[in-house]
N, C-alpha and C positions, 0 to 999 in steps of 0.2 A: 074196344081197342084202347090201350093205355097210351097216354101222351106224357113223355118224359121231358123234364128240362135237361139242359146239357149237363148241369152239375149232378142231377140225380142219376142220369145215365152213366156218367163217368164213375160216380160212387158205386153204383150197382156193379159195373164191370170190375172195379177194384175188389169188391167183396167176393165176386165169383172167382176171380183169379186167386185170391188168398185161400179160398176154400178148396181149390183144385189141388189135391196132393201131388198130382203128377207134375205140377209146375213149381213145386216147392222143393228146395234142396237139389236142384238140378246142376249139371255141369255143361258148360258151353265152350267149345273150342272156336277161336276166331283170332283175327288180326286186329290189333289196337289201332285206332285212328282218332284224330281230333282230341288227343288226351290233354287235359289241363286240370290243375288242382287249384281250388279257390284259396287265395292266400290267407284269408281270415278264418273261414270255417274249417278248412282242411278237407272238405269233401272233394272227391275226384270224379270228374265227368269224362266219358269217352264213348266211342262207338266200337262195337265188335262187328267185324264183317268177314265174309268169305268171298268166293268168286262171283256169287250171284245175289247175295242179300246182305243186309246190315240191320243192326238193332242198337238202340240207345242202352247205355249202362251207367250206373252210378255206384260209387263206393264211398260210403260215409266215413267220416274222420276216424271213428273208433276202429273200423276194420283196416283203414289205410295205414294207421300207425303201426299195425302188426306186420306190415309187408317187410320182407328182408331184401327186397330189390326195388329199383325205381322203374316203374313201367314207362315205356317209350313208344312212340308211333312206329308202326311197322313190326312190332314184336308179336309173335304168335303165342297166345296164352290159353290156359284152361281156367275159366272163371266158374266159381261155385256161388250159387245164390238162388234167388226166387224171382218169378215174374210178378211185377206190380204195375199199377197204373199211376201215372202222374196226373192227378185229377184236374189240375188247373188247365193243362194243355190237352188232356185226353190222349196222352201218349203212353204206350206201354213200354216198359224198360226192364232191364235185368238189374235187380238190387244185389250187387256183388258183395259177398262176405269173405271171400278168400280168392287169391289170384296166384297162379303158379305158372312159370315159364313152360312152354311146351317143348319137351326134348332135353331140357337142362334143368338141374336143380336150382331152386331159388337161392340157396346159399352160394353155390358156384357163380351164379349170375351176379349176385350182390357183391361178391369178392371182385369179380372182373370189373364191374362198374366202379367200385371203390378205387381200384388201382388206376383206372383211366382218369378218374376225378383228381386223385392226388398227384398223378403224373402231370396233369395239366396245370396244377397249382405249383409245380416246381419242387415237390417233396423229394423226388428221386434224382434231381439234377446232380451230375458228377461235379459240376463247377462249384457247388456249395459245400462239398464234402471237405472236412478238415483233417489235417494230419494229426496223428497221435503224438503226445509228448514223449520225448526220448526217455526221460527219467522222472516218472510221476512220483510225487510224494504221498498222495492219497488217492486210492482207487475205490470208487463207489461200485456197489453191486446191487442191482434190483432183481430179486428172485425170491422164491419161497424159502423161508428160514430153515425148514426141515428137509429140503430136497437134496437129492444127490448132486445136483448142479452146483450148489453152494460149496459142498465138501470138495468137489473136484477143483473148483476155482481156488479155494483156500489152500488146498494141497499144492497146486502148481505154483501159486504165488509165494508160499512159504519156502518152497524149494528153489525157485528161480530168482526171487527178488524179495528177500525177507526184510529189507530196509523200508519197504512201503507200508503205509497204514491202510487197512481195508475197512471200509465203512459200509455196513449192510443196511439196505432199505427194504425191509420185509414186505412182501406183497402176496396176494392170491394170484396164482398163475393159471387157473381155469375156473370155469363157472360164470354165472351171470354177473357177479360183482368184480370179476378179475380185471376187465378193461379199465374201469374207473380206478381200481386199486393201483394198477401199474402206472397209469398216466399221472396220478397224484404223486406217486413215489419219484417218478422222473422229474416232476416239477420241483420237489423238495431237493433232490440231488443236484439240480441245476444251480441252486444257490447255496450249496453246502461247503464250497471250497474244495471239492474234489477236482483232480486234474483230468480224470478220464472216468467214464461210466460204462459198466458192463450190464446189459439188460438181456435176460434170457431165462431159459428153463431147460430141463432135460427132454428126452424124446416122449412121444405120445401120438395119439391119433390126431387126425385133422381137426376133430371137434375139440380135443384137449388143447390144441395149439391155437384155436381160433381167436383167443383173446388178443393175440399179437397181430391179428389182421384188422383190428378195429381202428376206426379213424381217430378216436381220441388218443390212442397210444401213439399212432404215427404223428399226430400234431404235437404231442408232448416231446417226442424225439426231435421233431423238426425245429422246435423253438428252444431246445435245450442249449444252454450257454457253453457247455463243455463237449468235447468229442464223445460220441456214443458208439460202442461196439455191440452189435446185436448177435446173440447166440441162442437161437430158438430151435429146439429139437435136434435132429441129426443132420448129417450133411445134405441129404436129399430134401429136407424140409426148408422151404423158402417162404417167409412171411412178408407182409407189408412192412413190418418193423425192420426186416433185413434190408429191404429196398431203401428205407428212409434213413437208416443209420449211416454214420460216417464210414463204418467198416463192418462187414459181415464176417462172422466166424462160423465154421461148420458145427462146432460144439462149444459148450461152456469151457471145457479144458483148453480148446484152441483159442478162445477169447482171452483167457488168462495169459497164455503165451504171447498173444499179440499186444496185450496191455502193458507188459513189463519186459525189460531185457533180461538176459541171462547174466546173473551177477558174476559168474566165473569168467565170462567173456569180458565183462566190464573190468575185472581185475587184470586180465591179460592186456586189455586196451590201456588201462592206467599204467601198467608196467612199461608198455611200449612208449607211452607218452612221457613217463618219467625219464626213460633213457634218452629219448629225443630231447627232452628239456635240458638234461645234463650236457649233451653234446652242444646244444644251442647256447647254453650258458658259457661253456668253455670257449666257444667261438666268440661270443660277445665279450668275454673278459679279455681274450687275446686282442680283439679289435680295440677295446677300450685302452689296453696297455699301449698299443701302437699309437693311438690317438693322444694318450697322455704324454708319450715321449715326444711326439711332434709338437704338442702344445708347450712342453717344457723348453724344447729348443727354440720355439717361437718366442716364448717368454724371455729366454736369455737374450735372444736377439733384440728384443724390444725393451729390455730392462734399462734403467737409468745409467748404470755403469757401462753396459754395452753401447748405449747410445752415445755416452760421453767419449768412450774410446773411439767409436767410429767418427764422431765429430772432431776429435783431436787429430785423428789420422787424416781427415779431410782438410783440417786447418793446415797441417804440415804440408800436404800436397799443394794446397793453394798458395802457401807461403813460398814453397820452392818454385812454383810456377811464377809467382809475383817477382821473386828475386831474379829468376832467369829473364823474365820480361823486362825488368828494370835494368839489368846488366846489358841486355841486348839494346835497349833504348839508349842507355848511356853511351855505349860504344858507338851507336849510330850518330848520336849528337856530337860525340867527340870527333868522329870522322868528318861530320858536316862542318864543325867549328874549324877544324884544321884546314878544310878546303876553303872556307870563307877567309881565314887568316892568310892563306896562300894567295887568294884572289886579292885581298886588300894589300898584301905586301907587293903584289905585282903592280897594283894601281897607286902605290904610295909615291908622293912627290920626291921623297928622299931618294928613292931608287932612281928616279929621273935625274935628280941633281948629281948623283954619283957618276952619271955619264957626262958631266960638264955643264949641265943646265943650271940656271939660277932663277930665283924669284925676285922681282924688283918692286919695292913698295914706295909709295909717296903718301906721306901722311897716314901711314898704316893701312893703306889700300893698295892692292896689287895693281900694277900698271899693265894694261893690255894694249895700249896704243900710244904712239909718240905725240898724238894730238893733245894728250893730257900733260905734257911736260914742257917747261919753259927753261930758257937758259938761266943758270944759277940756282935752279931748284935743287934742294937737298934730297937725295934718294938713299934708301937702304937696299942693299943687295944681299939676298940670302943665298948662301952656298951650302953645300952639303956639310961642310965642317965649320961654318961660322957665318958672320955678317960683316958687310963693308958699308961704311957711310961715304957717299961720294957727292960732288957738286957737278952739275951739268954744265959743260963747256959749250956744247953745240948740240943742236937738235936737227936731224935730217929724216925725212920720210923715206920709205922704200922706193917711191917714184923718183926721188931725187938721187 
């Protein structure tokens, strides 16, 4: 009886499995679980399982790089590969060389996953979509130089809007190198000074149009500094580039119509604007004339001559008012003076003396009492019409 070491036994089993042709190049259907990809090596490790069993699986980096979709837990797949033994742990596993989704094509699944990824990144958000310029001076076109799409675009633009300059950025529109060619051209157009960019090609099969579904093309459109119109294929064809662009056109011809206005409509609009401008100018001139007349009248009112005339008129008015006030005041004073004269005349001693009264003076002083007079005193008697000098003969008081 042979005694094996663990390592020898695992190596023996590995050799036996490799030599069993029935376990090489087999296909296994199962559901993916515990999927993870090593960040440095790129190897993918997962479990394939069904309702009753499970097995380990490994997909090395070389094979994983060829995948057109991203495996995920819960996804049912068909794995192609061979059964091997991981000798260190003594575990058998399926060494997967190819992986396909069960029930759906890898390309379709990859496209679906790419859409979900880019939508989550905000590539398709309507809020970031930009409006197209009304009157572009330079229109960029990213397409194949010999394709019918370019001729359609040039024909439409030359008819509708010949004043614009068209700048072509030639690219490959199908094949393995097409995505890189398209994305590089969009990057160049972004810094070219164009006002708007048309990206597209004519119709074709899904495979022919697949370059416009690649992530690098969507990223180039997303970061483009100018508005982008996507026109890929026919009206029923919708690509990731269409979702990412600021505006989608059903065909390249439609993209040219969206990129530039109709020049005949511009001429009609300009004619209307010209008429409106003339009407507005006439109204403005009429308004300015009215304003000028008002300003001239105001200037005349505020001129030195006008102000002097108004000041002279005001002086005349004030002088007249002053003369009237002085005359009224003078008359009032005259009346008051006459009244005072009348009062004084009534109170005058001469008036009293005219009625027979007299003033008696002694030594130039009026006598008011007999007590101040002695016999033989010399008195002056003042009458209304003259004076009398008299000597006192006798003095008697009123009591006597």
